[in-house]
Structure formats: structure tokens, C-alpha cells
C-alpha positions in Angstrom: -32.1 4.9 21.1 -30.4 2.1 19.2 -26.8 1.2 18.4 -25.1 -0.9 15.7 -21.5 -1.9 15.7 -20.0 -3.4 12.5 -16.7 -4.8 13.5 -14.0 -6.4 11.3 -10.8 -8.2 12.2 -7.5 -7.1 10.5 -9.0 -4.3 8.4 -6.1 -2.3 7.1 -6.9 1.4 6.6 -4.5 1.8 3.7 -6.8 -0.6 1.7 -9.9 1.7 2.0 -10.9 4.5 -0.4 -11.7 6.9 2.4 -8.1 6.6 3.6 -6.6 7.3 0.2 -6.4 3.9 -1.4 -6.9 4.2 -5.2 -6.9 0.6 -6.3 -9.1 -1.4 -3.9 -12.8 -1.1 -4.7 -14.7 -0.1 -1.5 -17.7 2.0 -2.6 -19.7 1.3 0.5 -16.9 2.5 2.8 -16.9 5.7 0.7 -20.7 5.8 1.1 -20.3 5.3 4.9 -17.8 8.2 5.0 -20.4 10.5 3.5 -22.9 9.5 6.2 -20.5 9.5 9.2 -17.4 11.0 10.9 -14.1 9.5 9.5 -11.4 9.4 12.2 -7.9 10.1 11.0 -6.1 9.4 14.3 -7.6 6.2 15.5 -5.2 3.8 17.2 -5.3 0.4 18.8 -4.8 -0.2 22.5 -3.9 -3.9 23.1 -3.2 -6.4 20.4 -4.1 -8.8 18.9 -7.7 -10.2 18.8 -9.0 -11.0 22.3 -6.9 -8.4 24.1 -8.6 -5.8 21.8 -12.0 -7.3 22.6 -11.3 -7.1 26.3 -10.8 -3.4 25.8 -14.0 -3.2 23.8 -15.8 -4.5 26.9 -13.8 -2.8 29.7 -12.6 0.5 28.2 -9.1 0.0 29.7 -5.8 -1.3 28.4 -5.2 -5.0 28.6 -1.6 -5.4 27.6 0.1 -4.1 30.7 -1.1 -6.9 32.9 -2.0 -9.9 30.8 -1.8 -11.4 27.4 -4.6 -13.2 25.5 -7.3 -14.5 27.8 -11.0 -14.4 28.9 -12.8 -11.6 30.6 -12.0 -11.5 34.3 -14.6 -11.8 37.2 -13.8 -8.2 38.2 -14.1 -6.7 34.7 -16.8 -4.2 33.9 -18.3 -5.3 30.6 -20.0 -2.8 28.4 -22.6 -5.2 26.9 -23.4 -6.6 30.4 -23.9 -3.1 31.7 -26.4 -2.5 28.9 -28.2 -5.7 29.9 -28.3 -4.7 33.5 -29.9 -1.4 32.5 -32.7 -2.9 30.3 -30.9 -2.2 27.0 -30.9 -5.4 24.9 -27.5 -6.5 23.7 -27.0 -9.0 20.9 -23.8 -10.4 19.3 -23.7 -12.2 16.0 -20.1 -13.2 15.0 -18.0 -15.8 13.1 -14.9 -14.9 15.2 -14.0 -18.4 16.3 -11.8 -17.3 19.2 -15.0 -16.6 21.2 -15.5 -20.3 21.6 -12.0 -21.2 22.5 -10.5 -21.4 26.0 -9.0 -17.9 25.8 -12.3 -16.2 24.7 -15.0 -18.2 26.4 -16.4 -15.4 28.7 -17.0 -12.7 26.1 -20.1 -13.7 24.1 -21.9 -14.7 27.3 -21.9 -11.1 28.5 -24.5 -10.3 25.8 -28.3 -10.8 26.3 -28.2 -13.2 23.3 -25.6 -14.3 20.8 -25.3 -16.2 17.5 -22.1 -18.0 16.6 -21.3 -18.7 13.0 -18.7 -21.4 12.4 -16.0 -22.0 9.7 -13.4 -19.2 9.8 -9.7 -19.8 9.6 -8.9 -23.2 11.3 -12.1 -23.4 13.2 -12.5 -27.1 14.2 -16.0 -27.2 12.7 -16.7 -29.7 9.9 -15.4 -33.3 10.5 -14.7 -34.3 6.9 -12.0 -37.0 7.4 -9.7 -37.6 4.5 -9.6 -34.0 3.3 -6.0 -32.9 2.7 -4.8 -29.3 2.9 -3.6 -28.0 -0.4 0.1 -27.2 -0.9 0.7 -23.5 -0.7 3.3 -21.0 -1.9 4.5 -20.9 1.7 4.7 -24.6 2.4 8.5 -24.8 3.0 8.8 -21.4 4.7 7.8 -22.2 8.2 8.2 -25.2 10.5 4.9 -27.2 10.4 4.2 -27.4 14.1 1.2 -29.6 15.2 -1.1 -26.6 15.7 -0.5 -25.2 12.2 -1.1 -28.6 10.7 -4.4 -28.9 12.5 -5.5 -25.5 11.5 -4.7 -26.0 7.8 -6.4 -29.3 7.9 -9.6 -27.9 9.4 -9.4 -24.9 7.1 -9.4 -27.3 4.1 -12.4 -29.2 5.6 -14.3 -25.9 6.1 -13.5 -24.7 2.6 -14.7 -28.0 1.0 -18.1 -27.4 2.6 -18.3 -23.7 1.7 -16.8 -24.2 -1.8 -18.5 -21.9 -4.3 -21.5 -21.1 -2.1 -21.2 -17.5 -1.0 -24.3 -17.8 1.2 -22.4 -20.4 3.3 -19.4 -18.2 3.9 -19.1 -17.2 7.5 -19.1 -13.5 6.8 -22.3 -13.8 4.7 -24.0 -15.7 7.4 -22.9 -13.3 10.1 -24.3 -10.3 8.2 -27.5 -12.3 7.5 -27.9 -12.8 11.2 -27.3 -9.1 11.9 -29.8 -8.1 9.3 -32.3 -10.6 10.7 -32.0 -8.8 14.1 -32.4 -5.4 12.5 -35.5 -6.5 10.4 -37.1 -7.9 13.6 -36.3 -5.0 15.9 -35.9 -1.9 13.9 -39.1 -0.5 15.3 -38.2 -1.4 18.9 -36.1 0.8 21.2 -33.2 0.4 23.5 -31.0 -2.2 21.8 -27.4 -2.7 20.8 -26.3 -5.2 18.1 -22.7 -6.1 17.4 -22.2 -7.6 13.9 -18.7 -8.9 14.0 -16.9 -10.8 11.2 -13.5 -12.3 11.4 -12.8 -11.1 7.8 -10.6 -9.8 6.3 -8.3 -11.8 8.7 -6.2 -14.4 7.0 -6.7 -16.7 5.2 -7.9 -14.4 2.5 -10.5 -16.8 1.2 -13.4 -15.4 -0.8 -15.5 -16.0 -3.9 -14.6 -15.6 -7.5 -16.7 -12.5 -8.1 -14.6 -10.5 -5.7 -11.3 -12.0 -7.0 -12.3 -11.0 -10.5 -12.2 -7.3 -9.5 -8.4 -7.6 -9.3 -7.1 -9.2 -12.5 -3.4 -10.0 -12.3 -0.8 -12.5 -13.5 -0.3 -15.5 -11.2 -0.3 -19.2 -11.9 1.4 -20.5 -8.7 0.0 -22.6 -5.8 -2.5 -21.3 -3.2 -1.3 -18.2 -1.6 -4.0 -16.6 0.5 -2.6 -17.4 4.0 0.8 -15.6 4.3 2.9 -16.7 7.3 4.0 -14.2 9.9 7.4 -13.8 8.4 9.8 -11.8 6.3 8.7 -11.3 2.7 11.0 -13.5 0.5 8.5 -14.2 -2.2 8.9 -13.0 -5.8 7.0 -9.9 -7.0 4.2 -11.8 -8.6 3.5 -13.9 -5.6 3.6 -10.9 -3.2 1.2 -9.0 -5.5 -1.1 -12.0 -5.6 -1.3 -12.1 -1.8 -2.3 -8.4 -1.8 -4.9 -9.0 -4.4 -6.4 -11.9 -2.4 -6.6 -9.6 0.6 -8.1 -6.8 -1.6 -10.8 -9.2 -2.9 -11.8 -10.1 0.7 -11.9 -6.4 1.6 -14.2 -5.8 -1.3 -16.5 -8.6 0.0 -16.4 -6.9 3.4 -17.4 -3.7 1.6 -20.3 -5.4 -0.2 -21.8 -6.7 3.1 -21.3 -3.3 4.8 -23.5 -2.0 2.0 -26.3 -4.3 3.2 -26.2 -2.7 6.6 -26.3 0.8 5.1 -29.3 -0.3 3.0 -31.1 -1.2 6.2 -30.2 2.1 7.8 -31.8 3.8 4.8 -34.8 1.5 4.6 -35.8 1.9 8.2 -34.7 5.5 8.7 -32.3 4.4 11.4 -30.1 7.4 10.7 -32.6 9.3 12.9 -32.0 7.5 16.2 -29.3 4.9 15.7 -25.6 5.1 16.6 -23.5 3.4 14.0 -19.9 2.4 14.7 -17.7 0.7 12.0 -14.3 -0.4 13.4 -11.6 -3.0 13.6 -9.2 -4.5 16.2 -5.9 -3.8 14.3 -4.4 -3.9 10.8 -1.9 -6.1 9.0 1.4 -5.8 7.1 1.0 -7.0 3.5 4.6 -6.5 2.3 5.1 -3.0 3.8 8.5 -2.8 5.6 9.3 -6.2 4.1 6.9 -8.1 6.4 3.8 -10.3 6.3 1.6 -10.3 9.4 1.7 -8.7 12.8 3.2 -9.2 16.2 6.7 -10.4 15.3 7.9 -7.1 14.1 7.7 -3.5 15.3 4.1 -2.3 15.6 4.1 -0.1 12.5 1.3 2.2 11.4 -0.2 -0.4 9.1 -0.9 -2.5 12.3 -1.6 0.1 14.9 -3.3 3.0 13.1 -6.8 1.8 12.4 -9.9 2.9 10.3 -12.9 4.1 12.3 -16.2 5.6 11.3 -19.0 6.8 13.6 -22.5 8.2 12.9 -24.0 9.8 16.0 -27.6 10.9 15.4 -27.4 13.3 18.4 -25.0 15.5 16.5 -26.2 14.8 13.0 -22.7 15.6 11.6 -21.9 13.6 8.5 -19.2 13.6 5.8 -16.5 15.2 8.0 -13.1 14.1 9.3 -11.6 14.3 12.7 -7.9 14.6 13.6 -8.2 14.2 17.4 -6.5 11.1 18.8 -8.9 8.3 19.7 -8.5 4.6 20.7 -10.4 1.3 21.0 -10.9 2.0 24.8 -13.1 5.0 23.8 -15.7 2.9 22.0 -17.4 1.3 25.1 -17.4 4.7 26.8 -19.1 6.2 23.7 -21.8 3.5 23.6 -22.6 3.8 27.3 -22.7 7.6 27.0 -25.0 7.3 24.0 -27.5 5.4 26.2 -27.2 7.9 29.0 -25.4 5.4 31.3 -22.6 6.4 33.7 -19.1 5.0 33.0 -17.6 2.5 35.5 -14.9 3.9 37.6 -12.4 1.5 36.1 -13.0 2.7 32.5 -10.1 4.7 31.1 -11.7 5.4 27.8 -13.7 8.6 27.0 -17.0 9.2 25.2 -16.2 10.6 21.8 -18.9 13.2 21.6 -16.5 16.2 21.9 -14.4 14.8 19.1 -17.5 14.1 16.9 -19.1 17.5 17.5 -16.1 19.8 17.4 -12.8 17.8 17.0 -12.0 18.5 20.7 -9.4 16.1 21.9 -10.2 13.7 24.7 -6.6 12.7 25.3 -3.1 14.1 24.6 -1.4 10.7 24.3 -2.5 7.1 23.5 -0.8 4.0 24.9 -0.7 0.8 22.9 1.2 -2.5 22.7 1.3 -6.2 23.2 2.0 -8.0 26.4 5.7 -8.7 26.7 6.3 -7.0 23.4 6.7 -3.3 22.5 5.0 -0.7 24.7 4.1 2.3 22.4 2.8 5.8 22.7 1.6 8.4 20.2 0.4 11.9 20.3 -1.0 11.7 16.8 2.2 13.1 15.2 5.0 11.2 16.9 4.9 7.5 17.5 7.4 6.0 20.0 7.9 2.2 20.2 9.7 1.4 23.4 11.5 -2.0 23.4 12.7 -4.0 26.4 16.2 -3.2 27.5 17.2 -6.8 28.2 17.7 -9.6 25.7 15.7 -11.9 28.0 12.8 -9.5 27.9 12.3 -10.0 31.6 10.7 -9.8 34.0 7.2 -10.4 32.7 4.1 -11.8 34.5 0.5 -12.6 33.8 -2.0 -11.3 36.3 -5.3 -13.2 36.1 -8.0 -15.1 37.8 -8.9 -16.8 34.5 -5.7 -18.7 33.5 -6.3 -19.6 29.9 -4.3 -19.1 26.8 -5.8 -18.8 23.3 -6.5 -22.5 22.8 -5.5 -24.1 26.1 -5.7 -23.7 29.8 -2.6 -22.7 31.7 -0.6 -25.9 32.4 -0.1 -27.3 35.9 3.6 -26.4 35.5 2.7 -22.8 34.8 0.3 -22.7 37.7 2.8 -24.3 40.1 4.8 -21.1 39.8 1.9 -18.8 40.6 1.8 -16.6 43.6 -1.0 -14.4 44.9 -0.6 -10.7 44.3 -2.4 -7.9 46.2 -5.3 -6.3 44.3 -4.8 -3.7 41.5 -6.8 -0.6 41.6 -9.2 -2.1 39.0 -9.7 -5.6 40.4 -12.4 -4.5 43.0 -10.4 -5.8 46.0 -9.6 -9.2 44.4 -6.1 -10.4 44.7 -4.9 -12.0 41.4 -2.6 -14.8 40.4 0.9 -13.6 39.4 2.3 -16.2 37.0 5.6 -15.9 35.2 4.9 -15.3 31.6 6.0 -17.6 28.8 8.6 -16.1 26.4 6.9 -14.2 23.6 7.2 -15.4 20.0 9.8 -12.7 19.5 11.7 -10.3 21.7 11.3 -6.6 20.7 14.7 -5.9 22.0 16.2 -7.3 18.8 14.9 -4.2 16.9 15.3 -1.7 19.7 13.2 1.4 20.5 12.0 3.4 17.5 10.8 7.0 17.1 8.9 8.3 14.1 7.3 11.5 12.9 4.3 10.0 11.1 2.9 13.4 10.0 5.9 14.0 7.8 7.0 10.3 7.4 3.7 8.3 7.3 5.5 5.3 5.8 8.0 5.3 8.7 11.0 5.1 6.5 13.2 7.3 8.7 13.8 6.7 12.4 14.4 9.8 14.5 17.4 10.2 16.8 16.1 12.9 19.1 16.8 12.2 22.8 14.8 15.3 23.9 11.7 14.1 22.1 12.3 10.5 23.4 12.4 11.9 26.9 9.1 13.6 26.4 7.4 10.5 24.9 8.9 8.3 27.6 7.7 10.6 30.4 4.2 10.5 28.9 4.4 6.8 28.7 5.2 6.5 32.3 2.4 8.8 33.3 -0.1 6.6 31.4 1.4 3.5 32.9 0.9 5.0 36.4 -2.7 5.9 35.6 -3.3 2.3 34.6 -1.6 0.8 37.7 1.1 -1.0 35.6 3.0 -3.5 37.7 6.5 -2.6 38.8 8.3 -5.0 36.5 6.9 -3.3 33.4 9.0 -0.2 34.2 12.0 -2.5 34.9 11.5 -4.4 31.6 11.4 -1.1 29.7 14.3 0.5 31.6 12.2 3.4 32.8 11.7 4.9 36.2 8.2 4.7 37.7 8.3 8.5 38.4 7.9 10.4 35.1 9.9 13.3 36.5 12.9 11.0 36.7 12.9 10.3 33.0 16.0 12.1 31.7 18.3 12.0 28.7 20.8 10.0 30.7 18.2 7.3 31.5 17.5 7.0 27.8 21.2 6.8 26.9 22.0 4.4 29.7 19.3 2.0 28.5 20.6 2.1 25.0 24.1 1.4 26.2 23.0 -1.5 28.4 21.2 -3.2 25.6 24.2 -2.8 23.3 26.3 -4.4 26.0 24.0 -7.4 26.2 24.0 -7.7 22.4 27.8 -7.8 22.2 28.9 -11.3 21.1 32.0 -10.9 23.3 34.4 -12.4 20.8 36.0 -11.4 17.5 36.5 -7.9 18.9 37.4 -5.4 16.3 35.2 -7.1 13.7 32.2 -5.1 12.2 29.1 -6.9 13.4 25.8 -6.1 11.6 23.1 -5.7 14.2 21.2 -8.7 12.8 24.3 -10.8 13.1 24.5 -10.0 16.8 20.9 -11.0 17.2 21.4 -14.3 15.4 24.6 -15.1 17.3 22.9 -14.4 20.6 20.2 -16.9 19.6 22.8 -19.5 18.6 24.6 -19.2 21.9 21.2 -19.8 23.6 20.7 -23.0 21.6 24.0 -24.8 22.4 25.2 -26.2 25.7 27.7 -24.2 27.8 30.3 -26.9 27.1 30.1 -26.3 23.4 30.1 -22.6 23.2 33.8 -22.0 23.0 34.1 -24.5 20.1 31.1 -23.0 18.3 32.7 -19.5 18.6 36.1 -20.8 17.4 34.4 -22.6 14.4 32.6 -19.5 13.4 35.8 -17.3 13.6 37.6 -19.8 11.5 34.9 -19.7 8.9 35.0 -15.9 8.8 38.8 -15.9 8.4 38.4 -18.2 5.5 35.9 -15.8 3.9 38.5 -13.1 4.1 36.3 -10.4 5.5 35.9 -8.7 8.9 32.3 -7.6 8.2 30.0 -10.1 9.9 26.5 -10.3 8.3 23.4 -12.1 9.7 23.5 -14.5 6.8 27.1 -15.5 7.7 25.9 -16.6 11.1 22.8 -18.3 9.7 24.9 -20.2 7.2 27.1 -21.4 10.0 24.1 -22.4 12.0 22.8 -24.5 9.2 26.2 -26.4 9.1 26.3 -27.2 12.8 22.6 -27.8 13.7 20.6 -30.9 12.9 18.0 -30.6 10.1 15.3 -30.7 12.8 16.9 -27.9 14.8 17.4 -25.9 11.6 13.8 -26.1 10.5 12.8 -24.1 13.6 16.0 -22.1 13.9 15.9 -21.1 10.2 12.5 -19.4 10.7 13.3 -17.6 13.8 16.8 -16.4 12.8 15.3 -15.1 9.5 13.3 -12.8 11.8 16.2 -12.0 14.0 18.3 -11.0 11.0 16.0 -8.1 10.3 17.0 -4.8 11.8 13.6 -3.1 11.4 
């Protein structure tokens, strides 16, 4: 028995023909759908990149206990379990986060691995003197040192790749995967993971793919949208989507090469094929670019998934049962006849594949310190923190590393030792106060949607009875995953699901509204975004200045002759009283805070 995983990063299901897209050319995904099961209710677990990959190894949620980071010493890793049972595991990937501090223990779990350089801002080519090209987004975000380094290295990498498709990291990744298949197609007991960073931003590809999407645009480079509110004109926004579509079509072309090998070597007879992604991306939907700084809408959390299982031989069908990333390692281990580790919360998907029999009633998903979400496949509930400070939150780890750095001495000086969790194999772990997230989900509040009847999530539901049901299910899953006590506190939920009542839900709403209250200019009509921005402003100024700042804003509003306070009124005032340096950063974050969804 053999298994192939073709994994993409940031592949949006709404850009694929098998999921209803009628303008992006993906003939090989359509070809795949004819050969495999297409899953209609596949959801993420933990976001973004490395948290999702930890789930791919361990089959359990990451986000309740930790943010981005390496595999832990106590983690049960699917590819390592294969190794230990004489099933060869090989990884070929251009996903540069594997060779950063926060991903350094993943690729070494495989029997062998091949790393392809050059994606995004991968510090690869040292071509001094190369200058990053000005982009359509140059003045939109503060140019922090990390972003400057990434764009500089991206320019270096592009200058090397230039017009050579065979040098592109995706092309080299698939070439490495095909080399493995060519060499080992007649061998038994192996698993190969062919994983490309594409179509993650920047949406850099070759002219042949761009030419598939003719459109009108003559502006500066615009293939790396910031995680931000969409403020660009229609032509620029359409151009960004076409750049992404071109890269998706490149992904489709290279997928076709794997399908060709499946045909050439008759691998359909004995080879499991999984084609998946870690999460999606917002490309203008809901007025946003990106992920992670806004509610976890369907375009981010609801993912494409295709599986061919030769044991069932079922092809060209769709499945509605709810599945998640944590089910994939369980499915692979089950395919090779191996028992699942006790710590694994995912389920083999054989019942779903064979007869659309559900393996779960609910699926939990989210980001550490961000929204905690749950779905039953029809309703999606995004539970926000009930405090504006988003506290309390902690990191639980024995591998204290962030994405591109180790935890600092200051962070570690605040660490305490915490008793083992149920899944840490008797190991106590460090309990480290978490850094504030890039944004606090409390600014948008909890959200409930019926995605069966409102797939674009245009209408929030106000149904306390349904919210109680979804919250109770959330607590049950948090219990099952040994969530730390402060996660319940942060979300304003009791740790006993039977204690979740309508009053609990209503009290949490009221408490958050109380915290949002600006506590001056009573009787004025404050837009929700205005409250968020004012709260941020009060956090930026010293206590001794706050009364003067409030008085100045009230005077400004009296001069305007209105008692309706908009977010832009507060932002305009901030620009007047902050230094240019302060405003460069505050302007970006308050643009996000001003949004109400």
C-alpha cells in the first residue's frame, strides 16, 4: 500500500471548478474530482500554517493550548509513526516555515525530506543591491523591519527565478515529488507528501498563467495584498484576484502531472491520494484581504478536500459529512493498518468515503487567542472573547519558539511550570503569558451564521437558543481536548456544558458592551467601530492626558454639529493629535478596528 498527499497552502475552495467556480481554469481539479471523493463540509482546525501542520502530524487541535510553534517532545507524529512501522515517509516541500525557528521539528519526523527554497520572503539568495519594487499597497501599511526584510528577499528570489518556470519553487517541489514516484512506484509501503506553499501570497507566477485572465490594469505590482481592509479601486482589486487565479491555475497544472503519474503507473489500484490545504484566504469578500485579522469567515475556514481510497474504489462522488484537518493523519494511519495514538482526536474517514456516515457531530476550529469557532456543517458560530483585553491567555509548550524567533528572555522570565495535560504523556509544560494577538476578536463580537441558507454569511443570526446549543457543544469539545481553564474564562463560558444558558450568553454580551462604552459623551449615538477606535486611543495616551483628549474630541464633535459618532470621526481626531510616526501604525490598526464585521 502507498499514499500520496498533495498539499497546498492558502487554496480557496471558491476558486476551484469542482466547488462551483465558473471563471478560474482548473481542469485538473475537475479531473481529480472525477477520480476521487469531493468533500463539501471540510473545515480547518487550527490556523494558520504551522498550527495546521501540527494537526496534520498529531490529529488533535493545536489552538487551545499554543500558537505557532514546533512539534513538541510529547507529540505523536503521523510520519514518525509510519517510520517506526517500516513505512517509508518522504517530504518534498517549498514551505519555508519548515526551516524557521517555529517549524524546525516537523520535516525531521520524516524518513527523508527535500527542501526547496525561494518562496515568499525566504532568506535564500544573497543578491545585494536588489531593491523591492514599489507596489500598489506601498503606503497602506507601516513598513516594519520584518516586512522590509521579507520584501527585499522576495525581490532577490524573484530576480533569480525571473522567467524560468523550472526554477519556481512549486515546479521544483513537484519535480521532486515526481522523482520519488518514478523511483518508487513499484515498491510498497511508502508515503510521500508533496507540499507547495502556493497559492499563498505573493501571487507570483509565470506569464503563461497570467495570460489566462486578460483584464485591464496598468498600475504598479499588486500580487501581495496586505492583511487589511479593501480600499483599492475596482480595477486594482480585480487585478489582485486575477493574479491569485493565475497562481491557482499553475497549481492545477502541476496537480495534473501527479494525476498523469497515477495513470502511468496504475497507482489508482493501491495508492491513497489526498489533495488538501491548510486554510483559505479572503480576496475581497466581506471587504477584506487576507486572514487572521478578521472573523474566520467561510472563505478562510471551509476548505477543499479530495480523497481517493483504493480500498473503496468510489470515485466521482461528493460527501456532505463534516470532516477536519485532524482526520487526515488518522485516515493515513488507518490506511496502513496502524492503530491510532490515544492522544489523536481525529477519525479515519473510511465511513464518510464509503457511505457518507458522519464521524463527528461538531467541529471545533480557531486561532490561539483569537476566535474559537464551532460548526455542525450548517451553522457556524464564531465565539469572541468577552473582554477587550482578550485575557487571560497563555502558551503551553516545551519548545518556546515563535515563527521566526525564539521566545525572549523577558517572555521566559514570566514562565511557570504547569501540571501535565492529558496528552503530554506525564510531562509538565511551561505556562507562559501570551503576547497580545495582532487583533482582538472582541472588537467584532460573537457571530452566528446559517451557511446552508446564507453561504456568503451576509446575515448574522440573533438566536439565543441556537447560540446556547452551539456554545454547549463548544464547551464539550473543549473538555474533550483538555482546554485550560482560562480559555473558558476568556470566552465567558462555564466549563460545564450543562451550565450554558441563555442568561450566560446575554450576560456575556452585556459585559462586553459595558467594556466598550467610552464612558463620556453619554446620550450620543456611537457607531460600534467608533467605540473600538476610541478604546484604542485611550490605550495609547497616558492617564494624565485622557481627560484632555476626551474634552478635545467632544469639542470637535460639537463643532461638527452632530451627535452621531462614526469611526472616521475618531480616526480623524487621532490623526490630529498623534505624531506622524504614531499615526503610521495607528492608522493601520484603527482602520481594522473601524470595521464592524
